[in-house]
C-alpha positions as CSV (number, residue, x, y, z in Angstrom):
1,X,-26.1,11.5,-100.4
2,X,-27.6,11.5,-96.9
3,X,-25.0,8.9,-95.8
4,X,-22.2,11.0,-97.3
5,X,-23.4,14.2,-95.8
6,X,-24.0,12.4,-92.5
7,X,-20.5,11.0,-92.7
8,X,-19.1,14.4,-93.5
9,X,-20.9,16.0,-90.6
10,X,-19.5,13.4,-88.3
11,X,-16.0,14.0,-89.6
12,X,-16.3,17.8,-89.0
13,X,-17.4,17.2,-85.5
14,X,-14.3,15.1,-84.8
15,X,-12.1,17.8,-86.2
16,X,-13.9,20.3,-84.0
17,X,-13.1,18.2,-80.8
18,X,-9.5,17.9,-81.7
19,X,-9.2,21.6,-82.3
20,X,-10.8,22.3,-78.8
21,X,-8.3,20.0,-77.1
22,X,-5.4,21.7,-78.9
23,X,-6.7,25.0,-77.8
24,X,-7.0,23.8,-74.2
25,X,-3.4,22.6,-74.3
26,X,-2.4,25.9,-75.7
27,X,-4.2,27.7,-72.8
28,X,-2.4,25.7,-70.1
29,X,0.0,28.0,-68.4
30,X,2.8,27.2,-65.9
31,X,3.6,29.9,-63.4
32,X,7.1,31.0,-63.0
33,X,9.1,30.4,-59.8
34,X,8.9,34.1,-59.0
35,X,5.1,34.1,-59.3
36,X,4.7,30.9,-57.2
37,X,7.0,32.3,-54.5
38,X,5.0,35.5,-54.4
39,X,1.7,33.6,-54.3
40,X,2.9,31.3,-51.6
41,X,4.0,34.3,-49.5
42,X,0.6,35.9,-49.9
43,X,-1.1,32.5,-49.1
44,X,0.8,32.3,-45.8
45,X,-0.4,35.7,-44.9
46,X,-3.9,35.5,-46.2
47,X,-5.3,32.2,-47.5
48,X,-8.6,33.9,-48.5
49,X,-7.7,37.2,-50.4
50,X,-10.5,39.5,-51.3
51,X,-11.2,41.0,-54.8
52,X,-9.0,44.0,-54.2
53,X,-6.0,41.9,-53.1
54,X,-6.5,39.6,-56.1
55,X,-6.5,42.6,-58.5
56,X,-3.3,43.9,-56.9
57,X,-1.6,40.5,-57.3
58,X,-2.8,40.2,-61.0
59,X,-1.2,43.5,-61.8
60,X,1.9,42.7,-59.9
61,X,2.4,39.2,-61.4
62,X,0.9,39.8,-64.9
63,X,-1.9,37.2,-64.3
64,X,-5.6,37.5,-64.8
65,X,-7.7,37.9,-61.6
66,X,-9.4,34.6,-62.5
67,X,-6.1,32.8,-62.5
68,X,-5.3,34.3,-59.1
69,X,-8.6,33.1,-57.7
70,X,-8.2,29.6,-59.1
71,X,-4.7,29.3,-57.8
72,X,-5.8,30.1,-54.2
73,X,-8.7,27.7,-54.5
74,X,-6.4,24.9,-55.7
75,X,-3.9,25.8,-52.9
76,X,-6.5,25.6,-50.2
77,X,-7.7,22.3,-51.5
78,X,-4.1,21.0,-51.6
79,X,-3.5,22.1,-48.0
80,X,-6.7,20.5,-46.9
81,X,-5.7,17.2,-48.5
82,X,-2.2,17.4,-46.8
83,X,-3.8,17.9,-43.4
84,X,-6.2,15.1,-44.0
85,X,-3.4,12.8,-45.0
86,X,-1.4,13.8,-41.8
87,X,-4.5,13.2,-39.7
88,X,-5.0,9.9,-41.3
89,X,-1.5,8.8,-40.6
90,X,-1.9,9.9,-36.9
91,X,-5.2,8.1,-36.6
92,X,-3.7,5.0,-38.3
93,X,-0.8,5.0,-35.8
94,X,-3.3,5.4,-32.9
95,X,-5.4,2.6,-34.3
96,X,-2.4,0.3,-34.6
97,X,-1.5,1.1,-31.0
98,X,-5.0,0.4,-29.8
99,X,-5.1,-2.8,-31.8
100,X,-1.9,-3.9,-30.1
101,X,-3.2,-3.0,-26.7
102,X,-6.4,-4.8,-27.4
103,X,-4.4,-7.9,-28.4
104,X,-2.4,-7.7,-25.2
105,X,-5.5,-7.2,-23.1
106,X,-7.1,-10.2,-24.7
107,X,-4.1,-12.3,-24.0
108,X,-4.1,-11.1,-20.4
109,X,-7.8,-11.8,-20.0
110,X,-7.0,-15.4,-20.7
111,X,-5.3,-15.6,-17.4
112,X,-7.7,-13.5,-15.4
113,X,-9.0,-15.0,-12.2
114,X,-12.7,-14.5,-11.2
115,X,-12.7,-12.6,-7.9
116,X,-15.9,-14.3,-6.8
117,X,-15.3,-17.9,-7.4
118,X,-11.6,-18.2,-8.3
119,X,-12.5,-19.9,-11.6
120,X,-11.4,-19.2,-15.2
121,X,-12.7,-16.1,-17.0
122,X,-15.7,-16.1,-19.3
123,X,-15.1,-16.3,-23.0
124,X,-15.7,-13.5,-25.5
125,X,-19.3,-14.7,-26.1
126,X,-20.3,-14.4,-22.5
127,X,-23.5,-12.6,-23.5
128,X,-24.5,-15.5,-25.8
129,X,-23.5,-18.0,-23.1
130,X,-25.8,-16.2,-20.7
131,X,-28.7,-16.3,-23.1
132,X,-28.0,-20.0,-23.7
133,X,-28.1,-20.7,-19.9
134,X,-31.4,-18.8,-19.7
135,X,-32.8,-21.0,-22.4
136,X,-31.5,-24.1,-20.8
137,X,-33.0,-23.0,-17.5
138,X,-36.4,-22.4,-19.1
139,X,-36.1,-25.8,-20.8
140,X,-35.2,-27.6,-17.5
141,X,-38.1,-25.8,-15.7
142,X,-40.5,-27.1,-18.4
143,X,-39.0,-30.6,-18.0
144,X,-39.4,-30.3,-14.2
145,X,-43.0,-29.4,-14.5
146,X,-43.6,-32.3,-16.9
147,X,-41.9,-34.8,-14.6
148,X,-43.7,-33.4,-11.6
149,X,-47.1,-33.8,-13.2
150,X,-46.3,-37.4,-14.2
151,X,-45.1,-38.1,-10.6
152,X,-48.2,-36.5,-9.2
153,X,-50.4,-39.1,-11.0
154,X,-48.6,-41.9,-9.2
155,X,-48.3,-40.2,-5.8
156,X,-51.9,-39.1,-5.8
157,X,-51.2,-35.5,-4.8
158,X,-49.4,-32.5,-6.5
159,X,-45.8,-31.9,-5.8
160,X,-45.5,-28.3,-4.7
161,X,-41.8,-28.0,-4.5
162,X,-38.5,-29.8,-4.4
163,X,-36.7,-30.5,-1.1
164,X,-34.5,-27.6,-0.2
165,X,-30.9,-27.8,-1.3
166,X,-28.5,-28.0,1.6
167,X,-25.9,-25.2,1.5
168,X,-22.3,-26.3,1.0
169,X,-20.3,-25.4,4.1
170,X,-16.6,-24.6,3.6
171,X,-14.2,-26.6,5.7
172,X,-12.6,-24.8,8.6
173,X,-9.3,-26.0,7.1
174,X,-9.6,-23.4,4.3
175,X,-7.5,-20.3,4.4
176,X,-9.5,-17.3,3.5
177,X,-7.8,-14.7,1.2
178,X,-9.5,-11.8,2.8
179,X,-12.1,-11.1,5.5
180,X,-13.2,-7.8,7.0
181,X,-12.9,-7.0,10.7
182,X,-10.7,-8.3,13.4
183,X,-13.4,-10.6,14.7
184,X,-12.8,-12.7,11.6
185,X,-9.5,-14.0,12.9
186,X,-9.5,-17.7,13.2
187,X,-7.5,-19.8,15.6
188,X,-8.0,-23.4,14.4
189,X,-5.2,-25.8,15.4
190,X,-4.2,-28.1,12.7
191,X,-1.5,-30.8,12.3
192,X,0.2,-30.7,8.9
193,X,-0.1,-34.0,7.1
194,X,0.0,-35.3,3.5
195,X,-3.8,-35.2,3.4
196,X,-4.1,-31.5,4.5
197,X,-6.0,-29.7,1.8
198,X,-5.9,-25.9,2.1
199,X,-7.8,-24.3,-0.9
200,X,-7.7,-20.6,-1.5
201,X,-11.0,-18.9,-1.3
202,X,-12.0,-15.9,-3.3
203,X,-10.5,-12.5,-2.5
204,X,-13.9,-10.7,-2.4
205,X,-15.4,-9.7,0.9
206,X,-18.9,-10.6,2.0
207,X,-21.6,-8.4,0.6
208,X,-23.0,-8.0,4.1
209,X,-19.9,-6.1,5.2
210,X,-19.1,-2.7,3.7
211,X,-15.9,-2.3,1.9
212,X,-13.1,-0.5,3.7
213,X,-13.0,2.3,4.6
214,X,-16.5,3.2,5.6
215,X,-17.6,6.3,3.7
216,X,-20.2,8.5,5.4
217,X,-23.1,9.2,3.0
218,X,-23.0,13.0,3.4
219,X,-21.4,15.5,5.7
220,X,-23.7,18.5,6.2
221,X,-22.6,21.9,7.4
222,X,-23.9,21.0,10.8
223,X,-21.7,17.9,10.8
224,X,-18.7,19.9,9.9
225,X,-19.4,22.5,12.5
226,X,-19.8,19.7,15.1
227,X,-16.4,18.3,14.0
228,X,-14.8,21.6,14.3
229,X,-16.1,22.0,17.9
230,X,-14.9,18.5,18.8
231,X,-11.4,19.2,17.3
232,X,-11.1,22.6,19.1
233,X,-12.0,21.0,22.4
234,X,-9.6,18.2,21.8
235,X,-6.8,20.6,21.0
236,X,-7.4,22.5,24.3
237,X,-7.3,19.2,26.2
238,X,-4.1,18.0,24.5
239,X,-2.3,21.2,25.3
240,X,-3.1,20.9,28.9
241,X,-2.1,17.2,29.0
242,X,1.2,18.2,27.4
243,X,2.0,21.2,29.5
244,X,0.8,20.0,32.9
245,X,2.6,17.6,35.2
246,X,1.1,17.0,38.6
247,X,-1.6,16.4,39.5
248,X,-2.5,15.1,36.0
249,X,0.7,13.1,35.5
250,X,2.5,11.2,38.3
251,X,6.0,9.9,37.8
252,X,6.5,6.1,38.2
253,X,8.9,4.9,40.8
254,X,9.7,1.8,38.7
255,X,10.8,3.0,35.2
256,X,10.4,6.8,35.5
257,X,7.5,7.0,33.1
258,X,4.6,9.4,33.5
259,X,1.3,7.8,34.6
260,X,-2.1,9.6,34.1
261,X,-4.0,10.3,37.4
262,X,-7.5,9.2,36.4
263,X,-9.2,11.0,39.2
264,X,-7.6,14.3,38.4
265,X,-8.3,13.8,34.7
266,X,-12.0,13.1,35.3
267,X,-12.2,16.2,37.5
268,X,-10.4,18.5,35.0
269,X,-12.0,17.1,31.9
270,X,-15.6,16.0,32.8
271,X,-17.4,14.1,30.1
272,X,-21.1,14.8,30.5
273,X,-22.3,12.5,27.7
274,X,-19.8,9.7,28.4
275,X,-21.1,6.1,28.1
276,X,-21.2,3.9,31.3
277,X,-18.1,1.9,31.8
278,X,-18.2,-1.8,31.0
279,X,-16.3,-4.4,32.9
280,X,-14.0,-5.0,29.8
281,X,-13.3,-1.3,29.2
282,X,-9.9,0.0,30.2
283,X,-7.8,3.1,29.5
284,X,-4.2,3.4,28.2
285,X,-2.5,6.7,28.8
286,X,1.2,7.6,28.3
287,X,3.3,10.7,27.8
288,X,6.9,11.0,26.6
289,X,9.2,13.6,25.0
290,X,12.2,13.4,22.7
291,X,14.3,15.4,20.2
292,X,14.2,14.4,16.5
293,X,16.3,15.4,13.5
294,X,13.6,17.2,11.6
295,X,12.0,20.7,11.7
296,X,8.4,21.3,12.7
297,X,7.1,22.2,9.2
298,X,8.4,19.0,7.7
299,X,6.9,16.9,10.5
300,X,3.5,18.7,10.2
301,X,3.5,18.0,6.4
302,X,4.1,14.3,7.0
303,X,1.5,14.0,9.7
304,X,-1.2,15.5,7.6
305,X,-0.5,13.3,4.6
306,X,-1.7,9.7,5.2
307,X,0.8,8.2,2.8
308,X,3.8,10.0,4.3
309,X,2.4,9.2,7.8
310,X,2.5,5.5,7.0
311,X,6.0,5.8,5.6
312,X,7.1,7.6,8.8
313,X,5.6,4.8,11.1
314,X,5.8,1.6,9.0
315,X,5.9,-0.7,12.0
316,X,2.9,1.0,13.7
317,X,0.5,2.4,11.0
318,X,-0.6,-0.4,8.6
319,X,-3.5,1.5,7.0
320,X,-4.2,5.2,6.8
321,X,-6.5,7.3,4.6
322,X,-8.1,10.7,4.6
323,X,-11.9,10.3,4.2
324,X,-12.6,14.1,3.8
325,X,-10.8,17.3,4.4
326,X,-13.0,19.5,6.6
327,X,-10.8,22.6,6.5
328,X,-7.3,23.1,4.9
329,X,-6.0,26.5,6.2
330,X,-2.5,26.0,7.7
331,X,-2.4,29.1,9.9
332,X,-6.0,28.8,11.0
333,X,-5.7,25.0,11.4
334,X,-6.2,22.1,9.1
335,X,-8.9,19.5,10.0
336,X,-9.3,16.1,8.4
337,X,-11.6,13.1,8.9
338,X,-9.3,10.0,8.7
339,X,-9.3,6.2,9.1
340,X,-6.3,4.2,10.4
341,X,-5.3,0.8,11.6
342,X,-2.5,0.5,14.2
343,X,-0.7,-2.7,14.8
344,X,1.9,-4.7,16.7
345,X,4.0,-6.7,14.4
346,X,2.6,-10.1,15.3
347,X,-0.4,-12.2,14.2
348,X,-1.2,-12.7,17.9
349,X,-2.2,-9.1,18.6
350,X,-5.3,-7.6,17.1
351,X,-5.0,-4.4,15.2
352,X,-6.8,-1.3,16.4
353,X,-9.1,0.6,14.1
354,X,-10.0,4.2,14.4
355,X,-12.2,6.8,12.6
356,X,-10.9,10.0,14.0
357,X,-10.5,13.7,13.4
358,X,-6.9,15.0,13.0
359,X,-6.5,18.7,13.7
360,X,-3.3,20.6,13.1
361,X,-2.8,24.2,14.5
362,X,0.2,26.6,14.8
363,X,0.3,27.6,18.5
364,X,3.0,30.2,18.0
365,X,6.0,30.8,15.7
366,X,8.0,27.6,15.5
367,X,5.4,25.6,17.6
368,X,2.7,23.3,16.2
369,X,0.2,20.9,17.7
370,X,-1.4,17.9,16.1
371,X,-4.3,16.2,17.9
372,X,-6.4,13.1,17.1
373,X,-9.8,12.3,18.6
374,X,-12.2,9.6,17.6
375,X,-15.4,10.6,15.8
376,X,-18.6,8.6,16.0
377,X,-21.2,8.7,13.2
378,X,-24.5,9.2,15.1
379,X,-26.7,8.5,12.1
380,X,-24.8,5.3,11.2
381,X,-24.5,2.8,14.0
382,X,-23.6,-0.1,11.6
383,X,-19.9,0.1,12.6
384,X,-20.4,0.5,16.3
385,X,-20.0,-3.1,17.4
386,X,-16.9,-3.6,15.2
387,X,-14.6,-1.1,16.8
388,X,-13.2,-1.9,20.2
389,X,-11.0,1.2,20.6
390,X,-11.5,4.9,20.7
391,X,-8.9,7.7,20.7
392,X,-9.4,10.3,23.4
393,X,-7.5,13.5,22.6
394,X,-4.0,12.3,21.7
395,X,-1.2,13.8,19.7
396,X,2.0,15.8,20.0
397,X,3.4,19.3,20.5
398,X,6.2,20.1,18.1
399,X,8.7,22.9,19.0
400,X,11.5,24.0,16.7
401,X,15.0,24.2,18.1
402,X,17.8,26.5,17.0
403,X,19.9,23.6,15.4
404,X,17.1,22.6,13.0
405,X,15.9,19.8,15.3
406,X,12.5,19.6,17.0
407,X,11.4,18.8,20.6
408,X,8.3,16.6,20.6
409,X,6.0,15.9,23.5
410,X,3.7,13.0,22.7
411,X,0.5,11.9,24.5
412,X,-1.4,8.7,23.8
413,X,-4.8,8.3,25.5
414,X,-7.0,5.4,24.3
415,X,-10.1,3.6,25.4
416,X,-9.9,-0.2,24.8
417,X,-12.7,-2.7,25.2
418,X,-11.1,-6.2,25.6
419,X,-13.8,-8.5,24.3
420,X,-11.2,-11.2,24.6
421,X,-8.0,-11.2,26.6
422,X,-4.8,-10.4,24.8
423,X,-2.5,-13.4,24.0
424,X,-0.6,-14.4,27.1
425,X,2.8,-13.7,25.5
426,X,1.8,-10.1,24.8
427,X,-0.4,-9.4,27.8
428,X,2.3,-7.7,29.9
429,X,3.5,-5.7,26.9
430,X,0.0,-4.4,26.1
431,X,-1.1,-3.8,29.7
432,X,2.1,-1.8,30.4
433,X,1.3,0.6,27.6
434,X,4.5,-0.3,25.7
435,X,2.8,-1.8,22.7
436,X,0.8,1.3,21.6
437,X,2.2,3.9,23.9
438,X,3.8,7.3,23.4
439,X,7.3,5.9,23.9
440,X,7.0,3.5,20.9
441,X,5.7,6.4,18.7
442,X,8.6,8.6,19.6
443,X,11.2,5.9,19.4
444,X,10.0,5.0,15.9
445,X,9.8,8.7,14.9
446,X,13.4,9.4,16.1
447,X,14.7,6.4,14.2
448,X,12.9,7.2,10.9
449,X,13.9,10.9,11.1
450,X,17.5,9.8,11.4
451,X,17.0,7.5,8.4
452,X,15.6,10.4,6.3
453,X,18.5,12.6,7.3
454,X,21.0,9.9,6.3
455,X,19.1,9.4,3.0
456,X,19.8,13.1,2.1
457,X,23.6,12.9,2.9
458,X,25.5,13.0,-0.3
459,X,29.0,12.1,1.0
460,X,30.4,8.6,1.2
461,X,30.7,8.7,5.0
462,X,27.6,6.6,5.5
463,X,28.6,3.9,3.0
464,X,31.0,1.1,3.8
465,X,31.8,-0.7,0.5
466,X,35.4,-1.9,0.3
467,X,34.9,-3.0,-3.3
468,X,33.4,0.3,-4.3
469,X,30.2,-1.3,-5.5
470,X,28.1,1.7,-4.5
471,X,29.8,4.5,-6.3
472,X,27.3,7.4,-6.1
473,X,24.9,9.2,-3.8
474,X,22.1,8.3,-6.2
475,X,23.0,4.6,-5.8
476,X,22.9,4.9,-2.0
477,X,19.5,6.6,-2.1
478,X,18.2,4.0,-4.5
479,X,19.4,1.2,-2.2
480,X,17.8,2.8,0.8
481,X,14.5,3.2,-0.9
482,X,14.6,-0.4,-2.0
483,X,15.3,-1.5,1.6
484,X,12.5,0.7,2.9
485,X,10.0,-0.9,0.5
486,X,11.2,-4.3,1.7
487,X,10.6,-3.4,5.3
488,X,7.2,-1.9,4.5
489,X,6.2,-5.1,2.6
490,X,7.3,-7.2,5.5
491,X,5.4,-5.1,8.1
492,X,2.3,-5.3,6.0
493,X,2.4,-9.1,5.7
494,X,2.7,-10.0,9.4
495,X,0.0,-8.2,11.3
496,X,-3.8,-8.6,11.5
497,X,-4.6,-5.3,9.8
498,X,-7.4,-5.1,7.2
499,X,-9.0,-8.2,8.6
500,X,-6.2,-10.5,7.6
501,X,-7.2,-14.1,8.6
502,X,-4.7,-16.4,10.2
503,X,-5.0,-20.1,10.7
504,X,-3.0,-21.9,13.4
505,X,-1.1,-25.0,12.6
506,X,0.9,-27.2,14.9
507,X,4.5,-27.5,13.6
508,X,7.6,-29.3,14.8
509,X,7.9,-29.9,18.6
510,X,4.3,-28.6,18.9
511,X,5.3,-25.1,17.9
512,X,2.1,-23.2,16.9
513,X,2.5,-21.5,13.5
514,X,0.1,-18.9,12.1
515,X,-0.5,-19.2,8.3
516,X,-2.3,-17.0,5.9
517,X,-2.4,-16.5,2.1
518,X,-3.1,-13.5,-0.1
519,X,-3.0,-12.7,-3.8
520,X,-0.1,-10.5,-4.8
521,X,-0.4,-8.4,-8.0
522,X,1.1,-5.1,-6.9
523,X,4.1,-3.7,-8.8
524,X,7.3,-4.6,-6.9
525,X,5.8,-7.9,-5.6
526,X,5.9,-11.3,-7.2
527,X,2.6,-12.1,-9.1
528,X,0.7,-15.0,-7.7
529,X,-0.4,-16.5,-4.4
530,X,1.9,-15.7,-1.4
531,X,1.9,-17.9,1.7
532,X,2.9,-16.1,4.9
533,X,3.7,-18.0,8.1
534,X,4.8,-16.7,11.5
535,X,5.3,-17.9,15.0
536,X,6.2,-16.1,18.2
537,X,8.5,-17.5,20.9
538,X,9.6,-16.2,24.3
539,X,13.4,-16.2,25.0
540,X,14.9,-15.6,28.5
541,X,17.4,-13.3,26.8
542,X,17.4,-9.4,26.6
543,X,16.2,-8.0,23.3
544,X,19.4,-6.3,22.4
545,X,21.3,-9.6,22.8
546,X,18.9,-11.3,20.4
547,X,19.2,-8.5,17.9
548,X,23.0,-8.6,18.0
549,X,22.8,-12.3,17.4
550,X,20.7,-11.9,14.2
551,X,22.8,-8.9,13.1
552,X,26.2,-10.7,13.4
553,X,27.0,-12.1,9.9
554,X,29.5,-14.6,11.4
555,X,26.6,-16.2,13.3
556,X,24.1,-16.3,10.4
557,X,24.9,-20.0,9.5
558,X,23.6,-20.9,13.0
559,X,20.1,-19.8,12.3
560,X,19.7,-19.4,8.5
561,X,18.7,-22.9,7.4
562,X,18.7,-21.8,3.8
563,X,22.4,-21.1,3.8
564,X,23.1,-24.8,4.7
565,X,25.7,-23.7,7.2
566,X,27.7,-21.7,4.7
567,X,29.5,-18.5,5.7
568,X,28.2,-15.1,4.6
569,X,30.2,-12.2,3.4
570,X,29.1,-8.5,3.6
571,X,29.6,-6.9,0.2
572,X,28.4,-3.4,1.2
573,X,26.8,-1.6,4.1
574,X,24.9,1.7,4.3
575,X,24.5,3.3,7.7
576,X,21.1,4.9,8.3
577,X,21.2,5.9,11.9
578,X,23.4,6.9,14.9
579,X,23.0,3.4,16.4
580,X,25.4,1.0,14.7
581,X,22.6,-1.5,14.5
582,X,20.6,0.7,12.0
583,X,22.1,-0.3,8.7
584,X,21.4,-1.8,5.3
585,X,23.6,-4.7,4.1
586,X,24.2,-6.5,0.9
587,X,25.3,-10.1,1.7
588,X,26.7,-12.9,-0.4
589,X,26.6,-16.5,0.8
590,X,29.5,-18.8,-0.2
591,X,28.9,-22.1,-2.0
592,X,25.6,-20.8,-3.4
593,X,24.4,-19.3,-6.6
594,X,26.7,-16.3,-7.5
595,X,23.7,-14.7,-9.2
596,X,21.8,-14.3,-6.0
597,X,22.5,-11.8,-3.1
598,X,20.7,-11.0,0.1
599,X,19.4,-7.5,0.9
600,X,19.0,-7.0,4.6
601,X,18.0,-4.0,6.8
602,X,18.3,-4.0,10.5
603,X,16.9,-1.4,12.8
604,X,16.7,-1.0,16.5
605,X,15.3,1.6,19.0
606,X,14.1,1.5,22.6
607,X,10.7,0.0,21.7
608,X,12.1,-3.0,19.8
609,X,14.1,-4.1,16.7
610,X,13.7,-5.7,13.3
611,X,15.9,-7.8,11.0
612,X,14.4,-8.1,7.5
613,X,16.1,-9.8,4.6
614,X,15.2,-10.8,1.1
615,X,17.0,-12.7,-1.8
616,X,17.6,-10.4,-4.7
617,X,19.2,-11.3,-8.0
618,X,22.5,-9.7,-9.1
619,X,21.0,-7.7,-12.0
620,X,18.4,-6.1,-9.7
621,X,21.1,-5.1,-7.2
622,X,23.1,-3.6,-9.9
623,X,20.1,-1.5,-11.0
624,X,19.7,-0.2,-7.5
625,X,23.4,0.5,-6.9
626,X,23.5,2.5,-10.2
627,X,20.7,4.8,-8.9
628,X,18.0,3.7,-11.3
629,X,14.3,3.2,-10.5
630,X,13.8,0.1,-8.2
631,X,10.0,0.2,-8.0
632,X,9.6,-2.9,-10.2
633,X,12.1,-5.1,-8.4
634,X,10.0,-8.0,-6.9
635,X,10.6,-8.5,-3.2
636,X,9.3,-11.2,-0.9
637,X,11.0,-10.5,2.5
638,X,11.5,-12.7,5.6
639,X,12.6,-11.6,9.0
640,X,12.5,-11.3,12.7
641,X,10.8,-8.9,15.1
642,X,12.3,-8.6,18.6
643,X,10.2,-7.0,21.3
644,X,10.6,-6.7,25.1
645,X,8.2,-9.1,27.0
646,X,6.9,-6.2,29.1
647,X,8.3,-7.6,32.4
648,X,9.8,-4.9,34.6
649,X,12.3,-5.4,37.4
650,X,11.5,-3.6,40.7
651,X,15.2,-3.4,41.6
652,X,17.8,-1.1,40.0
653,X,18.1,2.7,39.6
654,X,15.3,3.1,37.1
655,X,13.3,5.1,39.6
656,X,15.8,7.9,39.8
657,X,15.6,9.0,36.1
658,X,13.5,8.7,33.1
659,X,16.2,8.3,30.5
660,X,15.8,5.5,27.9
661,X,19.0,3.8,29.1
662,X,17.6,3.4,32.7
663,X,14.2,2.5,31.4
664,X,15.6,-0.4,29.4
665,X,17.7,-1.4,32.5
666,X,14.6,-1.3,34.6
667,X,12.7,-3.7,32.2
668,X,15.6,-5.9,31.2
669,X,13.5,-9.1,31.0
670,X,13.1,-11.6,28.2
671,X,12.3,-11.2,24.5
672,X,9.3,-11.9,22.3
673,X,10.8,-13.0,19.0
674,X,8.5,-13.4,16.0
675,X,9.9,-15.5,13.1
676,X,8.1,-14.8,9.7
677,X,8.6,-16.3,6.3
678,X,6.9,-15.6,2.9
679,X,7.0,-17.9,-0.1
680,X,5.4,-17.7,-3.5
681,X,3.4,-20.9,-3.7
682,X,1.4,-20.7,-7.0
683,X,0.0,-18.4,-9.5
684,X,-3.3,-20.3,-9.5
685,X,-6.1,-19.4,-7.0
686,X,-7.1,-23.1,-6.6
687,X,-3.7,-24.3,-5.6
688,X,-3.4,-27.1,-3.1
689,X,-1.1,-25.9,-0.3
690,X,-0.3,-29.2,1.4
691,X,3.4,-29.4,0.5
692,X,4.0,-25.7,0.8
693,X,2.4,-25.4,4.2
694,X,4.4,-28.5,5.5
695,X,7.6,-27.1,4.0
696,X,7.2,-23.6,5.6
697,X,6.2,-25.1,9.0
698,X,9.2,-27.3,9.0
699,X,11.4,-24.3,8.0
700,X,10.1,-22.2,10.8
701,X,10.4,-25.1,13.3
702,X,14.0,-25.8,12.3
703,X,14.8,-22.1,12.6
704,X,13.3,-21.8,16.0
705,X,15.3,-24.9,17.2
706,X,18.6,-23.5,15.9
707,X,17.9,-20.1,17.5
708,X,17.3,-21.6,20.9
709,X,20.3,-23.8,20.6
710,X,22.6,-21.0,19.6
711,X,21.4,-18.8,22.5
712,X,21.5,-21.7,25.0
713,X,17.8,-21.4,25.7
714,X,15.7,-24.3,27.0
715,X,13.6,-26.1,24.4
């Protein structure tokens, strides 16, 4: 009975559960589309309705308030889940992107070069390798102590220490990748031979020398006030130097240039705290004026921006940076503490480094003045011995003209301490003031302002392309920007700025060739190790004659040994100045690869001239001609720098006028021609440069021989 009653109780319980489930299924209610639409509309307006709103909805839709409450709860949960799923998808995509970047970085790290030793990178377990080395070191120290104690028993006295390890001295035949300071320049004379071993050193600078540029630890309000006073006094001095002729400036009877009267200067501008003059200290002072194709506001903007300033003077300013802006008011004057390195495009001439204040002020409407004056850090004498040049108040007065041009009067006044004599080839050029003087600054400024003006011209009047290869103004501007980057690259590779170290090698016919190497990893340059080589020769030929020789495409086979004597055709030409020599050309050599063209820019002014060229493949030229971005096109330019030798002729009519034509006539001496090549030698920092150095030296030697033969110059 108990079993039966128990079984019957169990059966009734099962029937009860079944009836409950049936009741639940009966209670399930699906809302109509009208109800759902109204609920969704209310949810968008108010996701959390209060009790009064729920009661109103229940009466309106015929639903219980509890149903309304549960629907909103479920809808909020559903929305939260949707947002979480969307966030998860976004995070998953970001995670995949980071994973791909991580894989790419890991692959790139496999080819990373250690900046200190030039060796391969550490593996992923560098921490454990470090711990392993520490344990090994401790074990070896214990072994050393054990062996020392055993040896002491036989020697009869304790061994206090091991003999000192002799340091490994690097051979003077090594080419350093980088070294700070102009004093680091090396002039070893080598003869290239099969046994020559030039290993690349690390790119890091010595820890004893601060990194460029020197950053003052802190500029107090007193320092800034002192800088403002120095800049104001410098501005007053510059304005007097610009506006006063005699007795401050005397006109030369040789070439018509203005020469500073030192006695009058010292009397008008006494320096109470000036240092005593040393035997090697000399002064360079020059003044010149010219009209340029740019208004004063645009010029002031470019002078106060270090990057634009470098672009405006690519052949003079190799490095420029603003260390700190002291004041930035344009009308009241803008004052900056800056650093710059100025150069002559030759490895034979040391660059000049300056820490200086640049002060810009509007004198009156349409007239601005910009003055530079060196600034010494009295609390930090570390850099004192390194700098051999100081800028006395120098700069320019800019005056607007009615036609949108500007008249500029430029003054350069510099103290130079010649610790070593300038190279004999450039001695006359430097001592005459033509290397760093006002005339060179203004000649470069005139030419670059013309170039910028021609860059903005949208008509086809400046483009000569018979085949119509440059079909748009955007293509012309893109080609001009590409050529400008090529020239800037070339100018930065040939001087001694930033402590670039050159080694002298004896080439063919005992021609001395300067060689240096550097790592190239910037966008727009080939990745790897670049070998730069240059030599300077004197030719008894006027500079304009030499320039025309290099510019003439029909004479290119006479000096371009890479063309193997083949003729060259000009595909397109872009004029970028009033002088016919200022142009950009696209050249094609016959009987060579049809996929390779030559991009060339030539520029000339009264201070000198350049011919820079670079092989560029056809797809890259098409990118430039179509107006697209050219910043990633790799360039490794070669070229020539032609400068006057600084000799002046006493005869002629140069004394009667100061025009550039008669100046050039008065100094129509010989030419200083610098031949410079760059080649990509290797992507490895430990590459042996024997063959590459020999090749580039033979290339330069052959080029020099052919130039002299073509110009009928004695060898």
